[in-house]
N, C-alpha and C positions, 0 to 999 in steps of 0.2 A: 382929351388926347391920351393915347395910349403909351404908356412907358413900355420901353423895350423889355425891362425885367418883369413885365407881366406876362410876357409870352412864355409858353411851355409846349411840350409835345403832348399830343393827346394820347391816351391810354391805348386807343386802337392802333397807334403806330408802334408803342413800346412793346417789347417781347419780355419774356421772362428769363429766357436763355440766349446766350450769344456764343459765337465762336471767337475766342481769344487768339489774336495774332502776335501781342507782346505784352511783356509784364515788366514794369520798372518802378523804382521807388517815387513816391509823391513827396515833395518838399516844397515848402514855400519861403519866402524871405521875410525874415522880422527884423527889420533895420539891416545891420550888416551880417546877421546871423542866418544861416540856412536851417530851417526847423523841418524834421522828418514828421510828415502827416500820416502817411500810410503808404498805400500801394495803388498804382495806376494801371488799369487794364485797358489796352487798346483792343477793341472789339469790332467786328463787322455786323452790319445791320440788314438781314435779308429784305426788309419792307422798304429800305431806301437804297436800293440798288446796290447793296452791299457796300455802303459807304462806311469807312472807318471813323470811329470816334472813341473817346476814352472815357471810363467810369471810375471816379475816384472812390476808394474805400478806405476809412480810417480804421487801422488795424497794426498791430506790431508786426505780424508775418505775413506774408502772402499765401493765398490758398494754392497757388501753384508757382513755381519759380520760373524765370526765363529759361534756365538750363533744363528744367522738366518738361516745359513746352517744346523746346526744339528737339529734346529726345523723343517725345511722344508724336509730334507732328501736328495733331488737331486735339484741342481741348474745348469742351463746353463747360460755361460756367452759368449758374443759375442766380438770378437777381431777384429778391422779393419785393423791395419798395424803391424803384429808380426815382430820384428827385432831379428835375431838370430845371435849370434857370437860364435865361437868355442874357447876353452882354453884348457890347458893342467896344470895338477898338480902332483906333484912328491912327493912320500912318501916311504922312504927305497928301492929306486931303482924301484919301481912300478910306472909307469906313466899312468895315465888316461886321456882321452879326454872327456871334458865336453861341454855342449851347454848352454849358457846364453840367455834367451828370455826376451825382453822388449817389452811394448807396451805404447802408449800414450793415447788411448781411449779406455774404456771398457764399456759395457752396460750388462743389465740384457737380457738373452734370453727369448723366448717364453716357 
């Protein structure tokens, strides 16, 4: 039997650079406390019909802020080693499959 956590995106699908549409702080709940983990970049994926997804990066500061993104209009970020993991959520009997994407290193593109 295949576990959902065994599913990943192929390297043929993943790109090295993506257009960013939003930047926000990445936090996770630890009991009653919200803990800052890093930054979440909402990007569009050209090979998946420009589907939006987020890439989480553990860092103290963002590569670009939401204000800078809004000022410049369009920014491309480069990701060296995207790691994807699948997960499921259930809500009132409806099960969804999602993909979590993380990265250790991100740079501004050209």
